[in-house]
C-alpha positions in Angstrom: 1.7 -10.5 27.1 3.6 -9.6 23.9 3.9 -12.6 21.6 7.3 -13.5 20.3 8.2 -14.0 16.6 8.0 -17.8 17.0 4.6 -17.6 18.7 3.2 -15.8 15.7 5.0 -17.4 12.7 6.0 -20.8 14.2 9.3 -22.5 13.3 10.8 -21.8 9.9 10.6 -24.6 7.3 14.2 -23.8 6.2 16.7 -21.1 7.0 20.1 -19.9 5.7 22.7 -17.5 7.0 25.2 -15.5 5.0 27.9 -13.0 6.2 29.7 -10.7 3.9 32.5 -8.4 4.9 33.6 -5.9 2.3 35.4 -2.8 3.7 35.6 -1.2 0.2 32.1 -1.9 -1.1 28.7 -0.5 -0.2 26.3 -2.7 1.7 23.1 -1.3 0.0 23.6 -3.6 -3.0 22.8 -6.8 -1.0 19.4 -5.4 0.1 18.3 -4.2 -3.3 19.5 -7.3 -5.1 17.5 -9.5 -2.6 14.5 -7.2 -2.9 14.5 -7.4 -6.7 15.1 -11.1 -6.9 12.2 -11.9 -4.6 9.7 -9.8 -6.6 10.9 -10.3 -10.2 9.4 -13.0 -12.4 11.4 -16.2 -13.4 14.0 -16.8 -14.6 15.4 -13.8 -12.9 13.4 -14.0 -9.7 10.9 -15.9 -7.5 7.8 -13.8 -8.3 6.6 -13.2 -4.8 4.0 -10.5 -5.6 3.5 -9.0 -2.1 6.4 -7.4 -0.2 6.1 -6.2 3.4 8.7 -4.1 5.0 8.7 -5.2 8.6 11.7 -3.5 10.2 13.8 -0.5 9.4 15.9 0.8 12.3 19.4 2.2 12.7 21.8 3.7 15.2 25.1 5.5 15.0 27.8 6.6 17.4 27.2 10.0 18.9 30.5 11.5 17.7 30.2 10.3 14.1 29.6 12.7 11.2 26.6 10.6 10.1 24.9 11.2 13.5 25.4 14.9 13.1 23.9 14.9 9.6 20.9 13.0 10.7 20.3 15.2 13.7 20.5 18.3 11.5 17.8 16.9 9.2 15.7 15.8 12.1 16.0 19.3 13.7 14.6 21.0 10.6 11.6 18.6 10.6 11.1 19.2 14.4 11.0 23.0 13.9 8.3 22.7 11.3 6.3 20.4 13.5 6.7 22.8 16.5 5.4 25.6 14.3 2.4 23.7 13.1 1.6 22.4 16.6 1.7 26.0 17.9 -0.7 27.1 15.2 -3.0 24.1 15.9 -2.9 24.9 19.7 -4.0 28.5 19.1 -6.8 27.4 16.8 -8.0 24.8 19.3 -8.2 27.6 21.9 -10.2 29.8 19.5 -12.4 26.8 18.7 -13.3 26.4 22.4 -14.1 30.1 22.7 -16.4 29.9 19.6 -18.3 26.9 21.0 -18.7 28.8 24.3 -20.1 31.8 22.5 -22.5 29.6 20.5 -23.8 28.1 23.7 -24.5 31.5 25.2 -26.2 32.6 21.9 -28.3 29.5 22.0 -29.4 30.3 25.5 -30.3 33.8 24.6 -32.1 32.8 21.4 -34.2 30.3 23.3 -35.5 33.2 25.4 -36.6 35.0 22.2 -38.2 31.9 20.7 -40.1 31.1 24.0 -41.2 34.8 24.2 -42.7 34.7 20.7 -44.7 31.6 21.8 -46.2 33.6 24.7 -44.0 32.4 27.6 -44.3 35.1 30.3 -41.2 33.8 32.1 -39.0 34.1 29.0 -40.4 37.7 28.4 -39.6 38.6 32.0 -36.1 37.2 31.6 -35.5 39.3 28.5 -36.8 42.4 30.3 -34.4 41.8 33.2 -31.5 41.5 30.7 -32.5 44.8 29.1 -32.8 46.6 32.4 -29.5 45.4 33.7 -27.4 45.4 30.5 -28.9 48.2 28.4 -30.3 50.6 31.0 -27.6 50.0 33.6 -29.9 48.9 36.4 -29.7 50.9 39.7 -26.6 52.8 38.5 -28.7 54.7 35.9 -31.1 57.2 37.6 -33.5 57.0 34.7 -33.8 53.2 34.6 -36.9 51.3 35.6 -35.2 50.0 38.8 -33.9 53.5 39.9 -37.2 55.3 39.1 -39.1 52.9 41.4 -37.3 54.5 44.4 -38.9 57.9 43.6 -42.2 59.0 44.9 -45.1 58.2 42.5 -43.2 55.6 40.5 -43.2 52.6 43.0 -45.5 50.6 40.7 -43.4 51.2 37.6 -41.3 47.9 37.8 -44.4 45.8 38.5 -46.3 47.3 35.6 -43.2 46.9 33.3 -42.6 43.3 34.1 -46.3 42.3 34.0 -47.4 43.9 30.7 -46.2 42.0 27.6 -47.2 43.7 24.3 -46.1 41.6 21.3 -44.9 44.5 19.2 -43.9 48.1 19.7 -47.1 49.2 17.8 -49.2 47.5 20.5 -47.9 49.7 23.3 -50.5 52.5 22.9 -53.4 50.1 23.2 -51.8 48.6 26.4 -51.5 52.1 27.8 -55.2 52.9 27.0 -56.2 49.8 29.0 -54.1 51.1 31.9 -55.8 54.5 31.7 -59.2 52.8 32.1 -57.8 51.1 35.3 -56.9 54.5 36.8 -53.1 54.5 36.4 -51.8 58.1 36.5 -50.6 59.8 33.3 -46.9 60.3 34.3 -46.5 56.6 35.1 -48.1 55.7 31.8 -45.9 58.1 29.9 -42.6 56.6 31.3 -43.9 53.1 31.1 -44.9 53.6 27.5 -41.4 55.0 26.7 -39.7 52.1 28.4 -41.8 49.4 26.8 -41.2 51.1 23.4 -37.5 51.1 23.9 -37.4 47.5 25.1 -39.5 46.1 22.3 -37.4 47.9 19.6 -34.3 46.5 21.3 -35.8 43.0 21.4 -36.8 43.1 17.7 -33.3 44.3 16.5 -31.2 42.1 18.9 -33.2 39.0 18.0 -32.3 39.4 14.3 -28.7 40.3 15.2 -28.3 37.1 17.4 -29.4 34.9 14.5 -27.0 36.6 12.1 -24.2 36.3 14.7 -25.0 32.6 15.1 -25.0 31.9 11.4 -21.7 33.7 11.0 -20.1 31.8 13.9 -21.4 28.4 12.5 -19.8 29.1 9.2 -16.6 30.4 10.8 -16.5 27.3 13.1 -16.8 25.0 10.1 -14.0 26.9 8.3 -11.9 26.7 11.5 -12.5 23.0 12.0 -11.5 22.2 8.4 -8.4 24.4 8.7 -7.4 22.4 11.8 -7.9 19.1 9.9 -5.8 20.5 7.0 -2.9 21.4 9.4 -3.1 17.9 10.9 -2.8 16.4 7.4 0.2 18.6 6.8 1.9 17.6 10.1 1.5 13.8 9.5 4.4 13.4 7.0 6.7 15.4 9.2 5.9 13.2 12.2 6.5 10.2 10.1 9.8 11.6 8.9 10.9 12.4 12.5 10.1 8.9 13.6 12.2 7.5 10.7 15.1 9.9 11.4 14.9 8.9 15.1 17.8 6.6 15.8 17.0 3.4 17.8 18.6 2.8 21.2 21.3 0.2 20.3 24.0 1.6 22.6 24.2 -1.7 24.4 25.6 -3.4 21.2 29.4 -3.7 21.4 29.7 -2.6 17.7 28.5 0.9 18.5 31.4 2.8 20.1 31.0 6.6 20.9 34.4 7.6 19.6 34.3 5.4 16.5 32.7 6.2 13.2 30.3 3.2 13.2 26.6 2.5 12.6 24.2 -0.4 13.0 21.3 -1.0 10.6 18.6 -3.6 10.9 16.2 -4.3 8.0 13.6 -7.0 7.6 11.3 -7.8 4.6 8.7 -10.4 4.1 7.9 -11.7 0.6 4.5 -13.4 0.1 3.4 -15.3 -2.9 -0.4 -14.7 -2.6 -1.1 -16.4 -6.0 -0.1 -19.8 -4.7 -2.3 -21.5 -2.1 -5.7 -20.8 -0.7 -5.6 -20.8 3.1 -1.8 -20.7 3.3 0.9 -18.9 1.2 4.6 -19.5 0.8 6.6 -16.7 2.5 10.3 -15.8 2.7 11.5 -13.6 5.6 14.9 -11.9 5.0 16.6 -10.0 7.8 19.7 -7.8 7.3 22.0 -6.9 10.1 24.6 -4.3 9.0 27.6 -3.2 11.0 28.9 -0.3 8.8 31.2 2.6 8.6 29.3 5.5 7.1 31.5 7.7 4.9 30.0 11.2 4.3 30.5 12.3 0.7 28.9 14.7 -1.8 26.6 13.0 -4.3 24.7 14.5 -7.3 24.0 18.3 -7.1 26.3 18.6 -4.1 23.9 16.7 -1.8 25.9 15.4 1.2 25.0 11.8 1.9 26.5 8.6 3.5 28.0 5.6 1.8 27.9 2.5 4.1 30.6 -0.1 4.0 31.4 -2.9 6.3 29.9 -6.2 7.5 26.6 -7.6 6.2 24.7 -10.4 7.9 21.8 -11.9 5.9 19.3 -14.3 7.5 16.9 -16.1 5.2 13.9 -18.0 6.6 11.1 -19.9 4.8 7.6 -20.1 6.2 4.1 -21.2 5.1 1.7 -18.6 6.6 -1.9 -17.5 6.7 -3.0 -13.9 6.0 -3.9 -13.6 9.7 -0.3 -14.5 10.8 1.2 -12.0 8.4 -1.1 -9.2 9.6 -0.4 -10.1 13.3 3.4 -10.1 12.7 3.2 -6.7 10.9 1.2 -5.2 13.8 3.7 -6.6 16.3 6.5 -4.8 14.6 4.6 -1.6 13.9 4.8 1.2 16.4 2.2 3.9 17.2 3.9 6.8 15.5 0.8 9.0 15.6 0.5 9.3 19.4 1.1 13.0 19.2 -1.8 13.6 16.8 -4.1 11.5 19.0 -3.1 13.8 22.0 -4.0 16.9 19.8 -7.3 15.5 18.7 -8.2 14.5 22.4 -8.8 18.2 23.0 -11.5 18.2 20.3 -12.9 15.0 21.8 -13.7 16.9 25.0 -16.0 19.1 22.9 -17.1 16.3 20.7 -20.9 16.5 21.3 -21.2 20.2 21.0 -18.7 20.4 18.1 -20.6 17.7 16.1 -24.0 19.4 16.8 -22.8 22.9 15.6 -20.9 21.4 12.6 -24.1 19.7 11.5 -26.0 23.0 11.9 -23.3 24.7 9.7 -23.9 22.1 6.9 -21.0 19.7 7.7 -21.9 16.1 6.7 -21.2 13.9 9.7 -21.1 10.1 9.6 -24.6 9.3 10.6 -25.8 7.3 7.6 -23.6 4.3 8.5 -24.9 4.3 12.1 -28.5 4.3 10.7 -27.7 1.3 8.4 -26.2 -0.6 11.4 -29.4 0.1 13.4 -31.5 -1.2 10.5 -29.5 -4.4 10.3 -29.8 -4.9 14.0 -33.6 -4.4 13.9 -33.8 -6.8 11.0 -31.8 -9.4 12.9 -34.0 -9.1 15.9 -37.1 -9.5 13.7 -35.9 -12.7 12.1 -34.1 -14.1 15.1 -37.0 -16.5 16.1 -36.9 -18.1 12.6 -33.1 -18.4 12.6 -33.1 -20.0 16.0 -35.6 -22.7 14.7 -33.4 -23.3 11.7 -30.3 -23.6 13.9 -32.2 -26.1 16.1 -32.9 -28.3 13.1 -29.2 -28.1 12.1 -28.1 -29.1 15.6 -30.4 -32.2 15.6 -30.0 -33.5 12.0 -26.8 -31.9 10.6 -24.3 -32.2 13.4 -22.6 -35.3 12.1 -22.3 -34.0 8.6 -20.7 -30.7 9.9 -18.1 -32.7 11.9 -17.2 -34.7 8.8 -16.8 -31.5 6.8 -14.5 -30.0 9.4 -12.3 -33.1 9.4 -12.1 -33.0 5.6 -11.3 -29.3 5.7 -8.5 -29.7 8.3 -7.1 -32.6 6.3 -7.2 -30.5 3.1 -5.4 -27.6 4.7 -2.7 -29.7 6.2 -2.1 -31.4 2.8 -1.9 -28.0 1.2 0.5 -26.7 3.8 2.9 -29.7 3.3 2.9 -29.2 -0.5 3.6 -25.4 -0.1 6.5 -26.3 2.3 8.2 -28.2 -0.5 7.7 -25.2 -2.8 9.1 -22.6 -0.3 12.1 -24.9 0.5 13.0 -24.8 -3.2 12.5 -21.1 -3.5 14.6 -20.2 -0.5 17.4 -22.5 -1.7 17.3 -20.7 -5.0 17.5 -17.3 -3.3 20.5 -18.5 -1.2 22.3 -20.2 -4.1 21.8 -17.4 -6.6 22.7 -14.8 -4.0 26.1 -16.4 -3.5 26.8 -16.9 -7.2 25.7 -13.3 -8.0 28.1 -11.9 -5.5 31.0 -14.3 -6.5 31.0 -16.4 -3.4 32.0 -20.1 -3.1 29.1 -22.5 -3.9 28.8 -26.2 -3.7 
């Protein structure tokens, strides 16, 4: 269940409400005056050192010139994003193909490694690849398979697959051994030629596969870093599009399709972190603008809007903890990077293989932190019997003392909170009073 504002912040200590309607003056001045007064040092401000922008949304009627200008700017950003996303999509496709090729190379290289160790099955597998892929199998009349169909060469495939000389220079000694066993000369000649061709192919292709793998690993690393670079480029455009995206406020009666109107909602939270320990005085100021945007040319012929109309200012005083402030910010913050997470999900599907090949290429992956965590867990397991004994003594002898400390701590925090409430009440009254005086309003 989503928490409401009151559930997170509680009830305000004090609050004020001001409405200003000025058809001829801009509304921006009220926001910037408030912003500066909250953060500036006395006597010209309250010196609230931390400012959090909580809300920044707007909407305009569809037929207004302001709506058209915003949509034009948003369209330019969207075209750039579409271009980058198309490039990233193509590179992701190539990334998948590279990983697939690396898997196939790993499988083939394993045959070579096992063959060098004396594995007869791996050697037989390589010979089958050579016969099928290089010689052409049964389709080539001079291949080992096709020659076995001719009279006098029936034993050729059996001899080819059963004799495994390590190098091409060892073929002659293997043939001499066959001669002593009574194998005829013609079979020995063809077998010698085939084994020589196969071993030369094996020696050359083994080195080529290793070179191909090294090249692909380096290219994969470059490809991966390029994708990350494009993602870093696309982030600000996505953020800009989100900020240019008008909020759905069509249900508000102030927004009329045929009128030149706009609605703006802003909210800032000023926090004085230098005052208080567990709690801090905070001022939450909300602006609700109902404006008429007037498009005009500013400096260097840049067309922009001047907003005039009704300004509603809501000032609320709170005494909050850091946890409450963080929770309220998270509540208002939207997940504006969902599109990037969808893009990276394609890489997550290849995560294990991608990480493995990136490590082989020299990319430093985050493993050191995991090892440190494992060491800490092992250390905790080793000392856990001793810590449990110490905890047992604390439970028996120190329970009462801990309860007293908790009571004292709660009492101290409540006392601090009440004192800070007095401070923030004074501060928000100063903000309210000086705001009215600065803008020539009636005060009493």
